[in-house]
DOLUM-923326 format. One record per residue (C-alpha): residue in one letter; x, y negated, z. Coordinates in nm, 3 decimals. Example, Ala and Ser with C-alpha at 12.3 -4.5 7.8 and 13.67 -1.06 7.14 Angstrom:
- rest|c1|c2|c3
- A|1.230|0.450|0.780
- S|1.367|0.106|0.714
END
This chain:
- rest|c1|c2|c3
- M|-0.537|-2.977|-3.802
- G|-0.593|-3.073|-3.438
- F|-0.338|-3.105|-3.166
- A|-0.320|-2.843|-2.889
- K|-0.446|-2.958|-2.552
- T|-0.184|-2.999|-2.286
- A|-0.242|-2.955|-1.917
- S|-0.267|-3.277|-1.723
- T|-0.191|-3.339|-1.358
- T|-0.435|-3.532|-1.143
- D|-0.341|-3.739|-0.842
- E|-0.577|-3.525|-0.635
- H|-0.403|-3.359|-0.342
- H|-0.560|-3.091|-0.126
- D|-0.407|-3.035|0.217
- V|-0.423|-2.705|0.403
- D|-0.235|-2.557|0.695
- V|-0.176|-2.225|0.520
- L|-0.194|-2.148|0.149
- L|-0.236|-1.784|0.047
- I|-0.127|-1.717|-0.311
- G|-0.298|-1.407|-0.450
- G|-0.641|-1.261|-0.377
- G|-0.541|-0.911|-0.269
- I|-0.549|-0.720|0.057
- M|-0.228|-0.874|0.192
- S|-0.356|-1.232|0.168
- A|-0.700|-1.128|0.294
- T|-0.543|-0.955|0.594
- L|-0.316|-1.247|0.683
- G|-0.604|-1.491|0.641
- T|-0.820|-1.281|0.873
- Y|-0.551|-1.269|1.140
- L|-0.495|-1.644|1.124
- Q|-0.865|-1.727|1.132
- E|-0.891|-1.524|1.454
- L|-0.572|-1.665|1.607
- E|-0.606|-2.029|1.497
- P|-0.971|-2.093|1.407
- T|-0.913|-2.468|1.354
- W|-0.650|-2.417|1.082
- R|-0.744|-2.491|0.723
- I|-0.668|-2.191|0.503
- G|-0.668|-2.192|0.124
- M|-0.650|-1.896|-0.115
- V|-0.576|-1.919|-0.486
- E|-0.613|-1.635|-0.736
- R|-0.519|-1.641|-1.106
- L|-0.792|-1.400|-1.219
- D|-1.167|-1.464|-1.213
- G|-1.216|-1.264|-0.894
- I|-1.031|-1.119|-0.599
- A|-0.888|-0.766|-0.564
- K|-0.859|-0.713|-0.940
- E|-0.494|-0.609|-0.949
- S|-0.315|-0.366|-0.714
- S|-0.588|-0.376|-0.446
- N|-0.855|-0.258|-0.689
- G|-0.967|0.098|-0.614
- W|-0.877|0.223|-0.962
- N|-0.530|0.066|-0.953
- N|-0.395|0.265|-0.657
- A|-0.421|0.615|-0.515
- G|-0.645|0.513|-0.225
- T|-0.448|0.721|0.022
- G|-0.451|0.610|0.383
- H|-0.074|0.664|0.397
- S|0.010|0.820|0.733
- A|0.275|1.073|0.621
- L|0.039|1.363|0.687
- A|0.102|1.508|0.341
- E|0.361|1.292|0.164
- M|0.681|1.495|0.169
- N|0.899|1.207|0.047
- Y|0.866|1.055|0.396
- T|1.041|1.359|0.548
- P|1.369|1.409|0.359
- G|1.594|1.705|0.422
- D|1.937|1.632|0.570
- A|2.262|1.790|0.452
- D|2.250|2.040|0.741
- G|1.906|2.161|0.635
- S|1.716|1.980|0.909
- I|1.417|1.754|0.840
- D|1.429|1.385|0.928
- I|1.083|1.277|1.049
- R|1.168|0.922|1.159
- K|1.017|0.760|0.850
- A|0.704|0.973|0.882
- I|0.658|0.860|1.242
- D|0.699|0.495|1.142
- I|0.446|0.529|0.859
- N|0.194|0.702|1.085
- E|0.236|0.447|1.365
- S|0.175|0.174|1.109
- F|-0.146|0.331|0.983
- Q|-0.274|0.362|1.340
- I|-0.243|-0.019|1.358
- S|-0.446|-0.052|1.037
- R|-0.715|0.182|1.173
- Q|-0.742|-0.018|1.495
- F|-0.752|-0.349|1.307
- W|-1.030|-0.231|1.075
- A|-1.225|-0.079|1.365
- S|-1.211|-0.408|1.556
- L|-1.332|-0.597|1.250
- V|-1.624|-0.356|1.215
- Q|-1.719|-0.428|1.575
- K|-1.699|-0.801|1.504
- G|-1.915|-0.767|1.192
- M|-1.633|-0.881|0.964
- L|-1.623|-0.539|0.795
- N|-1.949|-0.357|0.728
- T|-2.059|0.000|0.655
- P|-1.728|0.182|0.717
- R|-1.806|0.455|0.466
- S|-1.809|0.192|0.193
- F|-1.432|0.153|0.238
- I|-1.293|0.453|0.432
- N|-1.387|0.821|0.431
- S|-1.251|1.137|0.589
- V|-1.065|1.356|0.342
- P|-0.824|1.633|0.454
- H|-0.461|1.560|0.368
- M|-0.260|1.858|0.245
- S|0.089|1.940|0.123
- F|0.111|2.223|-0.132
- V|0.422|2.389|-0.273
- W|0.531|2.699|-0.460
- G|0.866|2.877|-0.493
- E|1.102|3.006|-0.222
- D|1.299|2.685|-0.168
- N|0.992|2.463|-0.149
- V|0.810|2.700|0.084
- G|1.114|2.697|0.312
- F|1.119|2.317|0.307
- L|0.749|2.285|0.389
- K|0.775|2.527|0.680
- K|1.067|2.328|0.825
- R|0.872|2.006|0.771
- Y|0.571|2.145|0.955
- E|0.784|2.265|1.245
- A|0.964|1.929|1.270
- L|0.638|1.732|1.272
- Q|0.507|1.940|1.561
- K|0.756|1.753|1.781
- S|0.553|1.434|1.729
- T|0.220|1.366|1.900
- L|0.102|1.186|1.586
- F|0.075|1.506|1.381
- R|-0.119|1.723|1.626
- G|-0.384|1.937|1.462
- M|-0.181|2.014|1.148
- E|-0.220|2.370|1.017
- Y|0.035|2.568|0.815
- S|-0.021|2.875|0.601
- E|0.157|3.094|0.347
- D|-0.149|3.319|0.316
- P|-0.301|3.280|-0.033
- E|-0.646|3.374|0.096
- Q|-0.636|3.113|0.370
- I|-0.516|2.850|0.124
- R|-0.793|2.958|-0.115
- E|-1.048|2.872|0.154
- W|-0.896|2.525|0.184
- I|-0.849|2.448|-0.188
- P|-1.029|2.711|-0.400
- L|-0.989|2.523|-0.727
- M|-0.610|2.505|-0.692
- M|-0.579|2.879|-0.630
- E|-0.809|2.982|-0.914
- G|-0.608|3.135|-1.199
- R|-0.281|3.132|-1.008
- E|-0.047|3.427|-1.068
- A|-0.080|3.706|-0.814
- G|0.226|3.732|-0.593
- E|0.334|3.370|-0.645
- R|0.490|3.237|-0.324
- V|0.286|2.940|-0.202
- A|0.249|2.742|0.118
- A|0.031|2.456|0.240
- T|-0.029|2.233|0.537
- R|-0.367|2.080|0.618
- I|-0.479|1.815|0.863
- L|-0.838|1.695|0.885
- T|-0.767|1.340|1.003
- G|-0.663|1.218|0.657
- T|-0.852|0.938|0.483
- D|-0.941|0.798|0.143
- V|-0.948|0.417|0.146
- N|-1.095|0.167|-0.099
- F|-0.863|-0.128|-0.044
- G|-1.051|-0.340|-0.296
- E|-1.370|-0.307|-0.093
- I|-1.186|-0.404|0.226
- T|-1.045|-0.710|0.048
- H|-1.388|-0.820|-0.074
- Q|-1.543|-0.783|0.270
- L|-1.260|-0.967|0.445
- V|-1.275|-1.260|0.203
- E|-1.655|-1.277|0.231
- S|-1.607|-1.303|0.607
- L|-1.340|-1.572|0.569
- Q|-1.572|-1.774|0.346
- K|-1.823|-1.810|0.629
- S|-1.588|-2.067|0.780
- P|-1.592|-2.420|0.631
- R|-1.217|-2.433|0.701
- F|-1.147|-2.164|0.437
- S|-1.148|-2.223|0.062
- L|-1.108|-1.982|-0.230
- K|-1.014|-2.095|-0.579
- T|-1.026|-1.829|-0.854
- R|-0.882|-1.879|-1.203
- H|-0.620|-2.104|-1.048
- E|-0.265|-2.022|-1.157
- V|0.040|-2.135|-0.960
- R|0.280|-2.320|-1.187
- D|0.534|-2.459|-0.941
- I|0.630|-2.456|-0.573
- K|0.838|-2.740|-0.430
- R|0.941|-2.839|-0.079
- N|0.858|-3.196|0.024
- E|1.084|-3.423|0.224
- D|0.852|-3.384|0.524
- G|0.907|-3.005|0.520
- R|0.567|-2.919|0.374
- W|0.518|-2.748|0.038
- S|0.359|-2.888|-0.276
- V|0.212|-2.612|-0.490
- T|0.110|-2.709|-0.842
- V|-0.182|-2.503|-0.969
- A|-0.353|-2.502|-1.309
- D|-0.732|-2.482|-1.305
- L|-0.801|-2.231|-1.582
- N|-1.171|-2.315|-1.557
- N|-1.090|-2.671|-1.664
- N|-0.848|-2.648|-1.959
- G|-0.553|-2.588|-1.730
- Q|-0.585|-2.923|-1.555
- Q|-0.328|-2.931|-1.278
- K|-0.366|-3.026|-0.917
- I|-0.135|-3.020|-0.618
- L|-0.207|-2.824|-0.302
- C|-0.003|-2.930|0.001
- A|0.055|-2.677|0.277
- R|0.254|-2.644|0.597
- Y|0.293|-2.271|0.532
- V|0.281|-2.075|0.207
- F|0.239|-1.697|0.179
- I|0.290|-1.531|-0.158
- G|0.087|-1.209|-0.166
- A|0.070|-1.181|-0.542
- G|0.181|-0.821|-0.592
- G|0.424|-0.786|-0.880
- A|0.418|-1.162|-0.943
- G|0.567|-1.224|-0.600
- L|0.924|-1.227|-0.728
- T|0.855|-1.483|-1.002
- L|0.673|-1.713|-0.759
- L|0.949|-1.675|-0.501
- Q|1.198|-1.788|-0.765
- K|0.984|-2.096|-0.840
- S|1.022|-2.205|-0.477
- G|1.396|-2.252|-0.521
- I|1.486|-2.117|-0.177
- P|1.834|-1.958|-0.159
- E|1.691|-1.627|-0.035
- A|1.532|-1.569|-0.378
- K|1.872|-1.526|-0.543
- A|1.926|-1.188|-0.376
- Y|1.639|-1.017|-0.560
- A|1.546|-0.876|-0.898
- G|1.250|-0.659|-0.993
- F|1.193|-0.349|-1.205
- P|0.831|-0.280|-1.306
- V|0.685|0.072|-1.302
- G|0.326|0.141|-1.403
- G|0.102|0.436|-1.332
- E|-0.165|0.641|-1.503
- F|-0.404|0.907|-1.369
- L|-0.602|1.193|-1.513
- V|-0.962|1.160|-1.391
- T|-1.260|1.394|-1.395
- D|-1.623|1.330|-1.301
- N|-1.735|1.683|-1.395
- P|-1.947|1.781|-1.092
- H|-1.856|2.150|-1.130
- V|-1.490|2.056|-1.084
- V|-1.526|1.771|-0.835
- K|-1.742|1.959|-0.584
- R|-1.487|2.241|-0.554
- H|-1.200|2.024|-0.435
- Q|-1.230|1.832|-0.108
- A|-0.880|1.712|-0.019
- K|-0.588|1.488|-0.105
- V|-0.314|1.735|-0.195
- Y|0.045|1.616|-0.236
- G|0.320|1.811|-0.409
- K|0.694|1.753|-0.421
- A|0.833|1.474|-0.636
- S|1.057|1.539|-0.933
- V|1.425|1.453|-0.894
- G|1.473|1.079|-0.933
- A|1.103|0.997|-0.918
- P|0.999|0.684|-0.726
- P|0.764|0.735|-0.427
- M|0.460|0.614|-0.623
- S|0.511|0.904|-0.867
- V|0.476|1.192|-0.620
- P|0.215|1.419|-0.786
- H|-0.113|1.456|-0.600
- L|-0.466|1.579|-0.665
- D|-0.712|1.355|-0.486
- T|-1.073|1.350|-0.385
- R|-1.175|0.983|-0.424
- M|-1.486|0.780|-0.350
- L|-1.501|0.508|-0.616
- D|-1.792|0.299|-0.740
- G|-2.023|0.487|-0.505
- K|-1.949|0.837|-0.634
- Q|-1.701|1.115|-0.574
- T|-1.438|1.177|-0.838
- L|-1.108|1.361|-0.877
- L|-0.775|1.204|-0.975
- F|-0.444|1.368|-1.062
- G|-0.114|1.190|-1.104
- P|0.029|0.941|-1.120
- F|0.224|0.964|-1.441
- A|0.476|0.682|-1.465
- T|0.440|0.430|-1.745
- F|0.668|0.147|-1.846
- S|0.586|-0.208|-1.935
- T|0.781|-0.528|-1.884
- K|0.468|-0.678|-1.724
- F|0.485|-0.747|-1.349
- L|0.104|-0.729|-1.323
- K|-0.154|-0.522|-1.508
- E|-0.298|-0.850|-1.635
- G|0.046|-1.005|-1.671
- S|0.275|-1.098|-1.960
- L|0.524|-0.881|-2.146
- L|0.775|-1.159|-2.076
- D|0.746|-1.119|-1.696
- M|1.057|-0.907|-1.643
- F|1.272|-1.110|-1.881
- G|1.156|-1.436|-1.727
- S|1.264|-1.316|-1.382
- L|1.625|-1.255|-1.489
- T|1.874|-1.511|-1.361
- S|2.249|-1.547|-1.347
- S|2.239|-1.427|-0.986
- N|2.027|-1.113|-1.029
- I|2.111|-0.972|-1.371
- K|2.430|-0.800|-1.252
- P|2.258|-0.620|-0.961
- M|1.984|-0.508|-1.201
- L|2.233|-0.368|-1.454
- H|2.425|-0.197|-1.175
- V|2.110|-0.026|-1.047
- G|2.027|0.090|-1.399
- L|2.371|0.245|-1.441
- S|2.381|0.404|-1.096
- N|2.027|0.547|-1.097
- F|2.046|0.769|-1.403
- D|1.796|1.019|-1.257
- L|1.533|0.746|-1.228
- V|1.600|0.616|-1.580
- K|1.586|0.971|-1.718
- Y|1.262|1.036|-1.530
- L|1.094|0.721|-1.664
- I|1.201|0.794|-2.022
- G|1.063|1.146|-1.986
- Q|0.732|1.016|-1.851
- V|0.689|0.764|-2.131
- M|0.742|1.041|-2.388
- L|0.472|1.270|-2.241
- T|0.197|1.401|-2.470
- D|-0.153|1.503|-2.360
- D|-0.036|1.865|-2.371
- D|0.249|1.774|-2.135
- R|0.007|1.604|-1.894
- L|-0.223|1.906|-1.904
- K|0.070|2.134|-1.826
- A|0.160|1.917|-1.524
- L|-0.203|1.930|-1.409
- Q|-0.210|2.309|-1.451
- D|0.076|2.340|-1.201
- Y|-0.189|2.231|-0.950
- L|-0.508|2.347|-1.125
- P|-0.413|2.652|-1.336
- A|-0.762|2.673|-1.490
- A|-0.782|2.304|-1.586
- R|-0.912|2.211|-1.933
- M|-0.824|1.880|-2.096
- E|-1.182|1.823|-2.213
- D|-1.284|1.772|-1.850
- W|-1.030|1.494|-1.793
- R|-0.964|1.142|-1.920
- R|-0.668|0.909|-1.880
- V|-0.707|0.596|-1.665
- K|-0.444|0.324|-1.646
- A|-0.358|0.224|-1.289
- G|-0.176|-0.082|-1.159
- Q|0.176|-0.214|-1.200
- R|0.432|-0.201|-0.917
- V|0.758|-0.393|-0.909
- Q|1.040|-0.206|-0.737
- I|1.283|-0.432|-0.553
- I|1.645|-0.459|-0.659
- K|1.855|-0.632|-0.395
- K|2.205|-0.771|-0.429
- D|2.455|-0.568|-0.226
- A|2.812|-0.670|-0.143
- E|2.951|-0.316|-0.168
- K|2.737|-0.154|-0.438
- G|2.655|-0.460|-0.648
- G|2.283|-0.384|-0.634
- V|2.054|-0.132|-0.464
- L|1.703|-0.012|-0.547
- K|1.471|-0.065|-0.249
- L|1.169|0.163|-0.273
- G|0.969|0.020|0.017
- T|0.822|-0.320|0.092
- E|1.017|-0.618|0.217
- V|0.914|-0.950|0.369
- V|1.132|-1.241|0.255
- T|1.107|-1.580|0.427
- S|1.269|-1.919|0.389
- Q|1.518|-2.007|0.661
- D|1.259|-2.212|0.850
- G|0.987|-1.951|0.798
- T|0.744|-2.187|0.624
- L|0.744|-1.990|0.297
- S|0.712|-1.612|0.288
- V|0.654|-1.341|0.032
- L|0.592|-0.968|0.031
- L|0.797|-0.780|-0.230
- G|0.794|-0.412|-0.323
- A|0.542|-0.131|-0.346
- S|0.505|0.181|-0.128
- P|0.336|0.230|0.120
- G|0.167|-0.101|0.046
- A|-0.199|-0.158|0.127
- S|-0.224|0.116|0.391
- T|0.009|-0.083|0.611
- A|-0.124|-0.433|0.536
- A|-0.218|-0.487|0.901
- P|0.126|-0.404|1.050
- I|0.316|-0.571|0.764
- M|0.129|-0.897|0.822
- L|0.194|-0.862|1.196
- D|0.566|-0.842|1.122
- L|0.540|-1.139|0.889
- M|0.365|-1.352|1.153
- K|0.632|-1.258|1.405
- K|0.893|-1.406|1.169
- V|0.696|-1.707|1.049
- F|0.521|-1.811|1.371
- E|0.783|-1.690|1.619
- D|0.687|-1.913|1.915
- K|0.313|-1.875|1.871
- F|0.343|-1.500|1.816
- S|0.502|-1.447|2.157
- S|0.256|-1.678|2.334
- V|0.006|-1.539|2.583
- E|-0.280|-1.678|2.375
- W|-0.181|-1.501|2.054
- Q|-0.081|-1.177|2.226
- T|-0.412|-1.163|2.411
- K|-0.605|-1.205|2.087
- L|-0.386|-0.956|1.900
- T|-0.429|-0.692|2.171
- A|-0.805|-0.741|2.148
- L|-0.780|-0.664|1.775
- I|-0.518|-0.388|1.809
- P|-0.535|-0.218|2.153
- S|-0.196|-0.048|2.111
- N|-0.031|-0.380|2.018
- G|0.337|-0.373|2.113
- K|0.329|-0.007|2.218
- K|0.433|0.316|2.047
- L|0.183|0.600|2.036
- N|0.436|0.869|1.946
- G|0.525|1.069|2.256
- N|0.205|0.979|2.439
- V|-0.056|1.248|2.376
- A|-0.344|1.090|2.564
- A|-0.286|0.744|2.419
- T|-0.271|0.886|2.065
- E|-0.589|1.084|2.121
- K|-0.770|0.783|2.265
- V|-0.683|0.560|1.969
- M|-0.772|0.833|1.718
- A|-1.101|0.915|1.890
- E|-1.212|0.552|1.927
- T|-1.119|0.442|1.575
- S|-1.280|0.757|1.432
- R|-1.603|0.683|1.619
- I|-1.621|0.323|1.496
- L|-1.507|0.397|1.140
- Q|-1.734|0.704|1.119
- L|-1.445|0.942|1.051
- D|-1.419|1.312|1.133
- Y|-1.216|1.385|1.443
- T|-1.183|1.671|1.691
- P|-0.964|1.601|1.997
- T|-0.687|1.852|2.062
- S|-0.687|2.055|2.381
- A|-0.400|1.850|2.525
- A|-0.600|1.528|2.510
- N|-0.669|1.554|2.880
- D|-0.303|1.565|2.975
- E|-0.325|1.390|3.311
- A|0.037|1.277|3.298
- S|-0.047|1.039|3.015
- E|-0.390|0.920|3.128
- A|-0.259|0.601|3.288
- D|-0.089|0.488|2.968
- A|-0.398|0.573|2.768
- A|-0.612|0.362|2.998
- V|-0.385|0.062|2.942
- I|-0.396|0.101|2.563
- G|-0.772|0.150|2.567
- K|-0.848|-0.173|2.752
END
């Protein structure tokens, strides 16, 4: 009997200015920003798997929606008085406009290539049935008309009009059923994995960037000089360990972000716990089905469902061909990553976060009930859910595909004990030298604005400098400005990004509003 090999640590140290942990779209986006802003900085990226973009950023592990609140009704909740709150929808849309501008600039610079390889025009629609839901959707449509960001949206309760938009979804539907839909043609389908690959390929053209795959982070410690020592195991070399020293560390490791944050030992980590939720889609490649549905259609979420579980029927472009996805159906695993360990959730529990986690479980019975119900679903149950959207659907045309894992944030709260945070959250050390992105929705769609916000926290002085602001405005023409409320500025950004990204776009008649032309000219410089 031989003895098991143990990992050894070498004396080899590798120094970088910024270390990016995780090879997904968040790290790739931050690395791209920093290479543009500080081209002399040494940037390192480490990824546990044998390639980049294999977890949440992979095209099959997310819905591929360019989230801009055009169809997602969970971003426009109804208030107690019956009114619709569109503030979140405006924020989400503004954020996606930043992503569009960022990607368009990178196409012009040659850092992203062939736009249709990563982004395509697909109409975004909301679809509902039943009196209450129809009433909600009409109010939502009317409320969104007050924002310049949602110009061009159509609303209909006419079954024949809706049939023209989504014939497959109306086929076999009961006559007389009350339905309603909104449609806007500026929606997109995005392959975030492809964007990640292209960004990293561009980063690798610089000798001051290094990528190490199959390198797993084992420990993160602060040095006396304020820098960070990150111990990584080289899985290509029997787990031999080496130390990477960095002035700044960003953890963009998806669901593993919480565990790595805890390894750093910073006090801010004690406020967080994580609850993993997985996803699964029904997929069809049947050309007779696929060719008759050309839209991303979002329905209303079940009571207690997390944002990632809003049902939608999506036209997708994946692996070079068009396909159709329905879901997601929630799954449960204690893994924090699709390629993670069943011990992930248990290993993240500490004396400081177990109480908030238990409190959230007890106070979110609807969510717990929903997840239990989803886990118990049979294929017949999934088909029935699909037939709410495609009444004529047959199970033999569809297959189940496992999507990625998301870790919902649980944050310690003085009043409530613990609260479930369904968005994303940037956490930084007090001095800003270590940062992490936690959470899920809206995720990759808003990588560009999220990393802007992170840089504002981490590099506060540099971020406000003339040098950085000049470069950022060159990348994002509307940098520091709001588009909402400015028709001409919104139209200019939409038209220009659509031209560069090869997206469908028809300007609205108010695009020539002379009162806003001056502002538009400033943003377009």
